[in-house]
TIMI-2910 file (N, C-alpha, C, CB; in pm, 1 decimal, decimal comma, always signed):
<rs>
+----------+----------+----------+----------+----------+----------+----------+----------+----------+----------+----------+----------+------+
!      n_x !      n_y !      n_z !     ca_x !     ca_y !     ca_z !      c_x !      c_y !      c_z !     cb_x !     cb_y !     cb_z ! resn !
+----------+----------+----------+----------+----------+----------+----------+----------+----------+----------+----------+----------+------+
! +17000,9 ! +15854,3 ! -12707,6 ! +16885,9 ! +15935,5 ! -12806,0 ! +16885,4 ! +15955,6 ! -12960,8 ! +16882,6 ! +16074,2 ! -12765,0 !  Met !
! +17027,1 ! +16036,2 ! -12869,1 ! +17064,2 ! +16116,4 ! -12966,2 ! +17128,4 ! +16110,7 ! -13149,8 ! +17139,7 ! +16161,7 ! -12890,8 !  Thr !
! +17206,2 ! +15952,2 ! -13075,4 ! +17289,5 ! +15943,8 ! -13179,2 ! +17177,1 ! +15878,0 ! -13305,3 ! +17431,2 ! +15845,6 ! -13132,4 !  Ser !
! +17018,7 ! +15773,5 ! -13200,2 ! +16973,3 ! +15750,1 ! -13297,8 ! +16884,0 ! +15885,7 ! -13417,4 ! +16902,2 ! +15644,2 ! -13240,5 !  Leu !
! +16884,5 ! +15961,3 ! -13316,5 ! +16847,9 ! +16087,2 ! -13419,8 ! +16861,5 ! +16172,8 ! -13546,2 ! +16861,0 ! +16147,5 ! -13381,9 !  Val !
! +17035,2 ! +16123,4 ! -13523,4 ! +17121,1 ! +16113,5 ! -13621,0 ! +17138,9 ! +16006,2 ! -13778,5 ! +17212,2 ! +16097,3 ! -13538,7 !  Leu !
! +17132,3 ! +15938,2 ! -13745,0 ! +17136,6 ! +15778,2 ! -13763,9 ! +16961,4 ! +15779,6 ! -13823,8 ! +17177,7 ! +15665,8 ! -13578,9 !  Glu !
! +16865,5 ! +15817,4 ! -13804,6 ! +16742,1 ! +15841,7 ! -13878,5 ! +16736,0 ! +16027,6 ! -13972,4 ! +16608,6 ! +15819,9 ! -13737,0 !  Ala !
! +16836,7 ! +16062,0 ! -13932,5 ! +16858,0 ! +16256,1 ! -14023,2 ! +16893,1 ! +16171,7 ! -14129,1 ! +17015,5 ! +16417,4 ! -13967,2 !  Tyr !
! +17034,1 ! +16121,4 ! -14133,8 ! +17167,5 ! +16040,6 ! -14244,8 ! +17040,2 ! +15957,6 ! -14305,3 ! +17337,3 ! +15910,1 ! -14150,7 !  Phe !
! +16973,9 ! +15864,9 ! -14295,2 ! +16915,2 ! +15777,1 ! -14359,1 ! +16776,7 ! +15858,1 ! -14417,7 ! +16896,7 ! +15652,0 ! -14265,2 !  Gln !
! +16729,1 ! +15989,4 ! -14376,5 ! +16630,1 ! +16047,7 ! -14397,9 ! +16656,2 ! +16105,3 ! -14586,6 ! +16616,7 ! +16161,8 ! -14265,9 !  Leu !
! +16867,9 ! +16115,4 ! -14545,7 ! +16927,6 ! +16165,7 ! -14623,4 ! +16942,3 ! +16082,4 ! -14799,7 ! +17042,9 ! +16184,7 ! -14539,0 !  Arg !
! +16957,9 ! +15955,8 ! -14701,1 ! +16970,5 ! +15861,4 ! -14882,3 ! +16869,3 ! +15827,8 ! -14893,3 ! +17061,9 ! +15718,2 ! -14921,0 !  Arg !
! +16726,4 ! +15838,8 ! -14870,0 ! +16579,7 ! +15818,5 ! -14894,8 ! +16572,0 ! +15870,1 ! -15024,5 ! +16477,8 ! +15888,8 ! -14793,8 !  Met !
! +16533,9 ! +16022,6 ! -14919,0 ! +16580,4 ! +16179,4 ! -15048,2 ! +16671,5 ! +16129,8 ! -15113,8 ! +16654,9 ! +16345,9 ! -14989,5 !  Asp !
! +16750,0 ! +16126,5 ! -15118,9 ! +16859,6 ! +16069,0 ! -15286,7 ! +16785,5 ! +15988,5 ! -15347,4 ! +17020,3 ! +15968,8 ! -15273,0 !  His !
! +16794,9 ! +15923,7 ! -15372,2 ! +16631,5 ! +15799,8 ! -15530,4 ! +16630,2 ! +15924,5 ! -15563,7 ! +16400,4 ! +15692,5 ! -15482,4 !  His !
! +16516,7 ! +15974,8 ! -15443,8 ! +16339,3 ! +16085,3 ! -15499,1 ! +16454,0 ! +16167,6 ! -15621,6 ! +16228,9 ! +16267,0 ! -15305,4 !  Leu !
! +16466,8 ! +16241,8 ! -15530,9 ! +16570,9 ! +16337,8 ! -15603,9 ! +16613,7 ! +16279,8 ! -15693,2 ! +16681,5 ! +16387,7 ! -15537,9 !  Arg !
! +16693,0 ! +16165,1 ! -15696,3 ! +16705,3 ! +16145,5 ! -15867,6 ! +16647,2 ! +16080,4 ! -15928,5 ! +16801,9 ! +16107,1 ! -15920,6 !  Ser !
! +16452,2 ! +16073,2 ! -15914,0 ! +16367,7 ! +15959,6 ! -15970,8 ! +16402,7 ! +15847,9 ! -16014,4 ! +16308,9 ! +15988,4 ! -16057,6 !  Asn !
! +16469,5 ! +15803,1 ! -15910,6 ! +16480,1 ! +15688,7 ! -15800,1 ! +16384,5 ! +15609,9 ! -15758,9 ! +16514,6 ! +15730,5 ! -15691,1 !  Asp !
! +16269,6 ! +15571,7 ! -15767,9 ! +16180,2 ! +15527,2 ! -15685,5 ! +16266,9 ! +15411,1 ! -15652,5 ! +16035,2 ! +15505,9 ! -15739,5 !  Phe !
! +16270,3 ! +15282,5 ! -15728,0 ! +16372,8 ! +15199,1 ! -15772,6 ! +16405,9 ! +15159,0 ! -15655,4 ! +16480,6 ! +15251,9 ! -15853,5 !  Gln !
! +16539,7 ! +15234,8 ! -15650,0 ! +16604,6 ! +15236,4 ! -15537,5 ! +16632,1 ! +15234,5 ! -15462,2 ! +16624,7 ! +15248,9 ! -15513,3 !  Gly !
! +16508,8 ! +15342,3 ! -15417,8 ! +16468,2 ! +15391,1 ! -15298,8 ! +16405,6 ! +15155,7 ! -15212,4 ! +16291,4 ! +15569,0 ! -15351,3 !  Leu !
! +16288,1 ! +15154,2 ! -15247,9 ! +16241,9 ! +15038,3 ! -15292,2 ! +16349,7 ! +14963,6 ! -15301,8 ! +16170,3 ! +15043,2 ! -15404,9 !  Tyr !
! +16405,9 ! +14955,6 ! -15351,5 ! +16498,8 ! +14821,8 ! -15290,2 ! +16613,8 ! +14819,2 ! -15175,2 ! +16578,2 ! +14768,4 ! -15405,8 !  Glu !
! +16642,6 ! +14983,5 ! -15120,1 ! +16709,7 ! +14975,3 ! -15024,9 ! +16597,0 ! +14924,1 ! -14845,8 ! +16788,8 ! +15130,8 ! -15042,3 !  Arg !
! +16512,1 ! +14952,3 ! -14902,0 ! +16371,7 ! +14918,1 ! -14852,5 ! +16398,9 ! +14730,5 ! -14822,8 ! +16229,1 ! +14967,9 ! -14999,5 !  Val !
! +16342,7 ! +14666,3 ! -14966,1 ! +16299,6 ! +14600,4 ! -14955,5 ! +16447,6 ! +14500,2 ! -14918,2 ! +16203,2 ! +14598,6 ! -15051,7 !  Arg !
! +16556,1 ! +14502,9 ! -14941,3 ! +16642,5 ! +14394,7 ! -14914,2 ! +16696,0 ! +14442,7 ! -14731,0 ! +16785,9 ! +14391,0 ! -15055,7 !  Thr !
! +16614,2 ! +14522,7 ! -14651,6 ! +16752,9 ! +14591,6 ! -14539,5 ! +16670,2 ! +14433,2 ! -14459,1 ! +16740,7 ! +14835,6 ! -14424,4 !  Gln !
! +16702,5 ! +14355,9 ! -14394,6 ! +16678,5 ! +14224,4 ! -14396,1 ! +16657,5 ! +14261,0 ! -14211,6 ! +16817,3 ! +14103,9 ! -14475,5 !  Ala !
! +16599,8 ! +14175,0 ! -14187,3 ! +16569,0 ! +14233,9 ! -14014,5 ! +16706,9 ! +14156,6 ! -13916,1 ! +16365,1 ! +14152,6 ! -13936,0 !  Val !
! +16792,1 ! +14246,5 ! -13826,3 ! +16894,1 ! +14209,0 ! -13827,5 ! +16865,9 ! +14063,4 ! -13626,2 ! +17012,4 ! +14385,9 ! -13844,3 !  Arg !
! +16830,2 ! +13950,7 ! -13708,8 ! +16905,4 ! +13845,7 ! -13612,0 ! +16891,2 ! +13848,7 ! -13402,3 ! +17086,0 ! +13884,5 ! -13663,1 !  Arg !
! +16782,2 ! +13977,6 ! -13362,9 ! +16839,7 ! +14037,9 ! -13212,1 ! +16720,1 ! +14013,6 ! -13207,3 ! +16914,0 ! +14192,1 ! -13162,9 !  Thr !
! +16688,3 ! +14042,1 ! -13027,9 ! +16565,7 ! +14041,0 ! -13013,3 ! +16579,0 ! +14196,2 ! -12926,8 ! +16502,7 ! +13893,6 ! -12940,9 !  Val !
! +16421,1 ! +14305,1 ! -13028,7 ! +16462,6 ! +14439,4 ! -13024,9 ! +16440,6 ! +14461,5 ! -12891,0 ! +16393,8 ! +14536,7 ! -13117,8 !  Ala !
! +16435,1 ! +14550,9 ! -12839,1 ! +16536,4 ! +14654,9 ! -12659,3 ! +16339,2 ! +14649,9 ! -12634,2 ! +16680,1 ! +14938,0 ! -12687,4 !  Ala !
! +16285,0 ! +14596,4 ! -12577,1 ! +16191,9 ! +14664,1 ! -12518,2 ! +16205,1 ! +14954,7 ! -12535,8 ! +16238,6 ! +14550,5 ! -12312,5 !  Glu !
! +16113,3 ! +14904,8 ! -12607,8 ! +16066,0 ! +15040,0 ! -12675,4 ! +16102,3 ! +15121,4 ! -12803,8 ! +16088,4 ! +15122,4 ! -12593,5 !  Gly !
! +16189,3 ! +14978,5 ! -12853,6 ! +16222,0 ! +15046,4 ! -12983,0 ! +16179,7 ! +15103,0 ! -13123,9 ! +16276,5 ! +14995,8 ! -13007,9 !  Thr !
! +16075,6 ! +15014,8 ! -13100,6 ! +15949,5 ! +15094,2 ! -13210,8 ! +15972,4 ! +15252,0 ! -13163,5 ! +15742,2 ! +15033,9 ! -13172,5 !  Ile !
! +15869,1 ! +15295,1 ! -13019,3 ! +15848,6 ! +15436,7 ! -13017,9 ! +15964,8 ! +15453,7 ! -12995,8 ! +15756,1 ! +15504,3 ! -12931,1 !  Glu !
! +16125,6 ! +15415,1 ! -12975,0 ! +16187,2 ! +15540,3 ! -13001,2 ! +16262,2 ! +15573,1 ! -13171,7 ! +16301,0 ! +15544,1 ! -12881,1 !  Asn !
! +16257,6 ! +15440,3 ! -13206,9 ! +16273,7 ! +15456,2 ! -13358,7 ! +16175,3 ! +15593,5 ! -13445,1 ! +16222,6 ! +15296,0 ! -13420,1 !  Val !
! +16056,8 ! +15569,0 ! -13408,0 ! +15958,4 ! +15670,6 ! -13444,6 ! +16001,3 ! +15827,9 ! -13342,6 ! +15785,6 ! +15593,9 ! -13404,9 !  Cys !
! +15986,9 ! +15827,9 ! -13291,3 ! +16010,4 ! +15966,7 ! -13255,1 ! +16198,1 ! +16033,3 ! -13308,5 ! +15979,5 ! +15962,6 ! -13063,0 !  Met !
! +16250,2 ! +15931,0 ! -13301,2 ! +16399,5 ! +16007,9 ! -13410,3 ! +16387,2 ! +16032,2 ! -13579,1 ! +16551,1 ! +15883,7 ! -13407,7 !  Ala !
! +16313,0 ! +15952,6 ! -13621,4 ! +16285,2 ! +15971,0 ! -13733,4 ! +16179,8 ! +16106,1 ! -13740,6 ! +16238,9 ! +15840,7 ! -13782,5 !  Val !
! +16095,9 ! +16117,0 ! -13654,3 ! +15986,3 ! +16237,5 ! -13606,3 ! +16046,7 ! +16321,2 ! -13579,6 ! +15896,1 ! +16226,9 ! -13497,5 !  Asp !
! +16183,5 ! +16301,2 ! -13549,9 ! +16294,7 ! +16491,5 ! -13473,1 ! +16317,9 ! +16447,6 ! -13606,9 ! +16473,9 ! +16526,4 ! -13303,1 !  Thr !
! +16381,9 ! +16407,7 ! -13664,2 ! +16511,2 ! +16379,5 ! -13783,3 ! +16400,6 ! +16447,3 ! -13901,9 ! +16577,9 ! +16160,6 ! -13819,8 !  Ala !
! +16288,1 ! +16428,7 ! -13919,0 ! +16195,3 ! +16521,2 ! -13993,3 ! +16210,7 ! +16698,3 ! -13993,5 ! +16057,8 ! +16484,7 ! -13931,4 !  Cys !
! +16194,5 ! +16698,4 ! -13843,6 ! +16135,4 ! +16829,6 ! -13814,1 ! +16352,3 ! +16914,5 ! -13837,9 ! +16017,5 ! +16829,0 ! -13589,4 !  Ala !
! +16456,0 ! +16839,1 ! -13795,2 ! +16559,1 ! +16913,0 ! -13865,2 ! +16580,7 ! +16908,0 ! -13986,2 ! +16660,2 ! +16893,8 ! -13827,2 !  Trp !
! +16519,3 ! +16858,7 ! -14096,3 ! +16519,9 ! +16828,8 ! -14241,1 ! +16508,4 ! +16974,9 ! -14259,5 ! +16399,9 ! +16723,1 ! -14312,0 !  Tyr !
! +16579,7 ! +16987,1 ! -14364,5 ! +16599,4 ! +17134,2 ! -14483,1 ! +16471,5 ! +17148,7 ! -14512,7 ! +16695,1 ! +17118,2 ! -14645,9 !  Trp !
! +16397,1 ! +17005,3 ! -14590,2 ! +16293,9 ! +17050,7 ! -14575,9 ! +16173,1 ! +16985,1 ! -14616,3 ! +16305,8 ! +17146,3 ! -14617,3 !  Lys !
! +16078,2 ! +16967,6 ! -14658,5 ! +15933,5 ! +16848,4 ! -14538,0 ! +15981,5 ! +16763,5 ! -14625,6 ! +15705,0 ! +16866,7 ! -14527,0 !  Glu !
! +16006,0 ! +16646,0 ! -14526,7 ! +15958,3 ! +16492,1 ! -14565,7 ! +15823,8 ! +16420,2 ! -14639,5 ! +15954,1 ! +16433,4 ! -14447,2 !  Ile !
! +15819,7 ! +16357,9 ! -14719,3 ! +15658,8 ! +16296,9 ! -14729,2 ! +15725,0 ! +16201,9 ! -14690,1 ! +15551,0 ! +16280,8 ! -14868,5 !  Ser !
! +15563,6 ! +16114,4 ! -14620,0 ! +15502,2 ! +16020,5 ! -14585,6 ! +15589,5 ! +15875,6 ! -14597,7 ! +15384,5 ! +16032,4 ! -14659,0 !  Cys !
! +15619,0 ! +15860,1 ! -14724,5 ! +15735,3 ! +15784,3 ! -14863,7 ! +15795,0 ! +15743,8 ! -14786,7 ! +15835,9 ! +15863,9 ! -14983,4 !  Leu !
! +15888,5 ! +15850,5 ! -14739,1 ! +16056,1 ! +15929,3 ! -14691,5 ! +16053,1 ! +15847,9 ! -14560,3 ! +16070,0 ! +16146,9 ! -14657,2 !  Leu !
! +15925,8 ! +15946,7 ! -14458,9 ! +15927,7 ! +15926,0 ! -14350,0 ! +15902,8 ! +15817,8 ! -14330,2 ! +15875,9 ! +15988,7 ! -14294,7 !  Arg !
! +15909,3 ! +15673,0 ! -14355,6 ! +15810,7 ! +15547,9 ! -14389,1 ! +15948,5 ! +15433,2 ! -14425,4 ! +15676,1 ! +15586,6 ! -14554,9 !  Ser !
! +15988,9 ! +15475,9 ! -14536,2 ! +16104,8 ! +15432,1 ! -14579,8 ! +16170,1 ! +15417,8 ! -14454,0 ! +16171,1 ! +15516,5 ! -14679,7 !  Ala !
! +16194,6 ! +15550,4 ! -14412,3 ! +16347,2 ! +15576,7 ! -14310,3 ! +16280,4 ! +15462,2 ! -14180,0 ! +16381,9 ! +15809,0 ! -14231,2 !  Ala !
! +16249,9 ! +15461,4 ! -14125,1 ! +16151,2 ! +15361,0 ! -14042,4 ! +16165,3 ! +15268,7 ! -14053,0 ! +16036,9 ! +15353,2 ! -14051,1 !  Thr !
! +16102,7 ! +15189,7 ! -14124,4 ! +16128,5 ! +15092,9 ! -14162,4 ! +16263,7 ! +15013,4 ! -14181,1 ! +16077,2 ! +15108,0 ! -14238,3 !  Val !
! +16358,4 ! +15080,0 ! -14199,4 ! +16509,9 ! +15023,2 ! -14247,1 ! +16546,8 ! +15057,4 ! -14179,0 ! +16589,0 ! +15042,9 ! -14353,3 !  Trp !
! +16512,7 ! +15194,8 ! -14042,8 ! +16561,5 ! +15243,9 ! -13923,4 ! +16511,7 ! +15045,7 ! -13751,6 ! +16429,1 ! +15462,3 ! -13906,4 !  Leu !
! +16391,0 ! +15031,6 ! -13807,2 ! +16351,8 ! +14924,8 ! -13770,9 ! +16388,9 ! +14762,2 ! -13772,4 ! +16274,0 ! +14944,5 ! -13809,7 !  Leu !
! +16450,5 ! +14756,9 ! -13888,9 ! +16402,4 ! +14642,1 ! -13921,1 ! +16602,5 ! +14634,4 ! -13826,9 ! +16331,5 ! +14592,1 ! -14126,5 !  Arg !
! +16669,5 ! +14744,8 ! -13863,3 ! +16821,5 ! +14756,1 ! -13834,9 ! +16818,2 ! +14675,3 ! -13696,4 ! +16887,0 ! +14929,4 ! -13822,2 !  Lys !
! +16755,8 ! +14689,2 ! -13633,9 ! +16747,1 ! +14652,4 ! -13499,1 ! +16620,2 ! +14554,6 ! -13423,1 ! +16750,2 ! +14780,1 ! -13441,4 !  Arg !
! +16656,3 ! +14433,0 ! -13506,7 ! +16530,7 ! +14367,8 ! -13566,6 ! +16373,9 ! +14381,9 ! -13536,8 ! +16550,6 ! +14246,7 ! -13546,9 !  Gly !
! +16275,0 ! +14451,8 ! -13567,6 ! +16198,9 ! +14531,2 ! -13578,3 ! +16151,8 ! +14423,2 ! -13677,1 ! +16233,5 ! +14675,5 ! -13600,7 !  Val !
! +16097,7 ! +14316,4 ! -13710,3 ! +15976,8 ! +14303,0 ! -13877,6 ! +15856,7 ! +14368,6 ! -13901,0 ! +15907,4 ! +14159,4 ! -13904,3 !  Pro !
! +15927,4 ! +14487,2 ! -13959,3 ! +15804,2 ! +14579,6 ! -14028,0 ! +15826,4 ! +14624,8 ! -14087,7 ! +15736,3 ! +14659,4 ! -13990,4 !  Ala !
! +15651,4 ! +14625,0 ! -14166,4 ! +15667,0 ! +14659,4 ! -14320,7 ! +15676,6 ! +14795,1 ! -14422,6 ! +15569,2 ! +14605,0 ! -14363,7 !  Ala !
! +15682,0 ! +14814,9 ! -14445,0 ! +15642,8 ! +14991,0 ! -14520,0 ! +15567,6 ! +14921,9 ! -14628,4 ! +15802,7 ! +15120,3 ! -14597,1 !  Leu !
! +15423,7 ! +14966,4 ! -14583,2 ! +15293,6 ! +14968,1 ! -14671,4 ! +15209,0 ! +15096,8 ! -14781,0 ! +15200,3 ! +14939,1 ! -14565,5 !  Leu !
! +15213,6 ! +15013,7 ! -14824,8 ! +15225,5 ! +15137,9 ! -14994,9 ! +15046,0 ! +15151,5 ! -15023,6 ! +15336,6 ! +15021,3 ! -15206,9 !  Ile !
! +14959,3 ! +15296,1 ! -15048,9 ! +14848,9 ! +15221,9 ! -15036,1 ! +14770,7 ! +15385,5 ! -15097,8 ! +14814,0 ! +15137,0 ! -14856,4 !  Gly !
! +14622,0 ! +15390,4 ! -15167,7 ! +14641,0 ! +15431,3 ! -15210,8 ! +14454,4 ! +15491,9 ! -15158,6 ! +14725,1 ! +15380,6 ! -15314,5 !  Ala !
! +14374,0 ! +15575,3 ! -15204,4 ! +14244,3 ! +15546,6 ! -15212,6 ! +14148,9 ! +15656,3 ! -15243,3 ! +14211,9 ! +15489,7 ! -15101,7 !  Gln !
! +14051,1 ! +15633,6 ! -15376,8 ! +14002,5 ! +15631,0 ! -15469,9 ! +13907,0 ! +15832,1 ! -15551,8 ! +13916,1 ! +15492,2 ! -15420,0 !  Glu !
! +13860,7 ! +15836,7 ! -15404,8 ! +13780,9 ! +16021,2 ! -15454,9 ! +13858,2 ! +16024,6 ! -15362,8 ! +13593,9 ! +16103,8 ! -15448,6 !  Met !
! +13847,2 ! +16161,0 ! -15355,3 ! +13945,2 ! +16143,1 ! -15403,4 ! +14104,2 ! +16167,3 ! -15337,8 ! +13914,9 ! +16202,0 ! -15496,4 !  Pro !
! +14142,6 ! +16141,5 ! -15561,1 ! +14268,3 ! +16062,4 ! -15604,2 ! +14374,7 ! +16076,8 ! -15409,8 ! +14368,2 ! +16178,8 ! -15793,3 !  Phe !
! +14387,2 ! +15952,1 ! -15318,5 ! +14566,4 ! +16044,5 ! -15277,3 ! +14665,4 ! +15916,7 ! -15294,6 ! +14593,2 ! +16124,2 ! -15057,8 !  Arg !
! +14765,1 ! +15912,1 ! -15250,8 ! +14851,6 ! +15775,0 ! -15219,2 ! +14908,8 ! +15824,5 ! -15092,0 ! +14980,6 ! +15724,0 ! -15340,6 !  Ala !
! +14965,2 ! +15690,6 ! -15028,8 ! +15033,8 ! +15749,4 ! -14890,4 ! +15080,7 ! +15613,9 ! -14826,5 ! +14916,3 ! +15843,8 ! -14776,1 !  His !
! +15214,3 ! +15673,7 ! -14748,6 ! +15288,7 ! +15512,2 ! -14679,8 ! +15254,6 ! +15501,4 ! -14553,9 ! +15463,6 ! +15494,6 ! -14672,0 !  Ala !
! +15317,0 ! +15427,6 ! -14513,5 ! +15303,7 ! +15355,7 ! -14329,3 ! +15438,6 ! +15281,4 ! -14377,5 ! +15123,3 ! +15214,0 ! -14260,9 !  Trp !
! +15373,5 ! +15296,7 ! -14255,0 ! +15449,5 ! +15132,0 ! -14134,5 ! +15391,3 ! +15047,6 ! -14103,4 ! +15494,6 ! +15138,8 ! -13989,6 !  Val !
! +15408,1 ! +14923,4 ! -14078,8 ! +15329,8 ! +14822,5 ! -13937,7 ! +15400,9 ! +14771,2 ! -13938,4 ! +15204,3 ! +14734,8 ! -13922,3 !  Glu !
! +15395,9 ! +14743,7 ! -13819,9 ! +15497,5 ! +14592,2 ! -13733,3 ! +15357,8 ! +14541,8 ! -13683,4 ! +15649,3 ! +14633,3 ! -13558,0 !  Val !
! +15350,7 ! +14324,3 ! -13726,1 ! +15280,7 ! +14226,5 ! -13698,3 ! +15144,8 ! +14297,3 ! -13728,4 ! +15308,8 ! +14167,0 ! -13559,9 !  Asp !
! +15114,6 ! +14388,7 ! -13802,8 ! +14981,9 ! +14473,7 ! -13838,0 ! +14930,3 ! +14536,5 ! -13806,6 ! +14906,0 ! +14453,2 ! -13852,1 !  Gly !
! +14995,3 ! +14638,6 ! -13676,2 ! +14964,0 ! +14760,9 ! -13648,8 ! +15073,9 ! +14856,9 ! -13704,2 ! +14941,5 ! +14771,0 ! -13507,4 !  Arg !
! +14944,9 ! +14942,2 ! -13654,5 ! +15037,8 ! +15071,6 ! -13760,1 ! +15079,9 ! +15174,8 ! -13665,5 ! +14933,0 ! +15166,4 ! -13895,4 !  Val !
! +15225,1 ! +15142,6 ! -13681,9 ! +15331,0 ! +15214,6 ! -13586,4 ! +15393,0 ! +15355,8 ! -13593,8 ! +15439,4 ! +15140,0 ! -13589,3 !  Val !
! +15338,7 ! +15407,1 ! -13689,0 ! +15417,2 ! +15572,4 ! -13788,6 ! +15282,8 ! +15653,6 ! -13804,5 ! +15502,8 ! +15537,2 ! -14003,1 !  Asn !
! +15167,6 ! +15560,7 ! -13801,7 ! +15021,6 ! +15691,7 ! -13845,4 ! +14971,1 ! +15684,2 ! -13730,1 ! +14879,9 ! +15659,2 ! -13977,5 !  Asp !
! +14864,6 ! +15699,3 ! -13761,2 ! +14769,2 ! +15715,5 ! -13773,4 ! +14652,8 ! +15579,0 ! -13765,9 ! +14786,8 ! +15786,0 ! -13871,2 !  Lys !
! +14619,3 ! +15476,1 ! -13668,2 ! +14582,5 ! +15354,8 ! -13666,3 ! +14476,3 ! +15351,7 ! -13726,9 ! +14576,2 ! +15301,7 ! -13558,0 !  Pro !
! +14333,5 ! +15388,1 ! -13784,3 ! +14237,1 ! +15445,4 ! -13852,3 ! +14352,4 ! +15473,2 ! -14097,0 ! +14190,8 ! +15646,2 ! -13704,5 !  Tyr !
! +14466,1 ! +15444,2 ! -14048,7 ! +14493,0 ! +15441,5 ! -14165,4 ! +14459,3 ! +15369,1 ! -14314,9 ! +14573,5 ! +15432,9 ! -14139,1 !  Val !
! +14430,6 ! +15207,5 ! -14246,4 ! +14435,1 ! +15118,6 ! -14285,6 ! +14277,2 ! +15155,0 ! -14350,9 ! +14480,9 ! +15010,7 ! -14191,6 !  Lys !
! +14211,0 ! +15219,3 ! -14284,5 ! +14004,8 ! +15222,9 ! -14353,6 ! +14077,8 ! +15343,3 ! -14428,2 ! +13801,2 ! +15278,9 ! -14206,3 !  Glu !
! +14074,0 ! +15439,6 ! -14455,9 ! +14103,4 ! +15531,7 ! -14517,5 ! +14168,6 ! +15460,1 ! -14693,0 ! +14204,8 ! +15615,9 ! -14410,5 !  Ile !
! +14282,0 ! +15382,0 ! -14688,9 ! +14392,2 ! +15369,9 ! -14768,3 ! +14350,0 ! +15212,0 ! -14861,2 ! +14544,2 ! +15369,1 ! -14658,9 !  Tyr !
! +14345,9 ! +15189,0 ! -14944,4 ! +14346,2 ! +15017,5 ! -15010,5 ! +14535,1 ! +14997,0 ! -15013,6 ! +14249,1 ! +15004,1 ! -15235,1 !  Ser !
! +14584,8 ! +14970,1 ! -14989,4 ! +14718,7 ! +14870,5 ! -14972,3 ! +14738,0 ! +14837,6 ! -15156,2 ! +14674,4 ! +14686,3 ! -14848,6 !  Val !
! +14815,6 ! +14868,2 ! -15179,7 ! +14865,0 ! +14842,7 ! -15365,6 ! +15025,7 ! +14791,0 ! -15312,2 ! +14870,1 ! +15045,7 ! -15509,0 !  Leu !
! +15078,4 ! +14815,0 ! -15235,4 ! +15239,7 ! +14712,5 ! -15245,4 ! +15251,8 ! +14686,9 ! -15052,5 ! +15441,5 ! +14850,2 ! -15338,6 !  Asp !
! +15297,7 ! +14601,5 ! -15005,9 ! +15419,8 ! +14615,5 ! -14887,0 ! +15548,0 ! +14522,2 ! -14953,0 ! +15360,6 ! +14538,0 ! -14706,8 !  Cys !
! +15654,1 ! +14575,0 ! -14849,4 ! +15731,9 ! +14564,3 ! -14807,7 ! +15781,0 ! +14490,7 ! -14729,3 ! +15736,6 ! +14621,6 ! -14796,1 !  Cys !
+----------+----------+----------+----------+----------+----------+----------+----------+----------+----------+----------+----------+------+
</rs>
């Protein structure tokens, strides 16, 4: 598990570098082009990756946005054979944007009702 937490931490750093450079497109492309590895994901992979990303976020030197957390989670899940999707949504009043991860239509790194609060703007 320790190596997975370290991998999650470094993936957060990579994603954060894009945002600090005002390179949302680079972050988006990094996630979009990460293919799902052709392997059968081990049981518990989704839970282990989400827990590792949460732990890495707690150790990170600054507060992590939902976009960074979700982008890193998708990248790590796809690398392990899980067909994860990054969803970006917004709500009108009051205006808020949010990002989360779904696998087979199920929210895996947030509250399950997030889909009721936010209208999906994009999915990659």
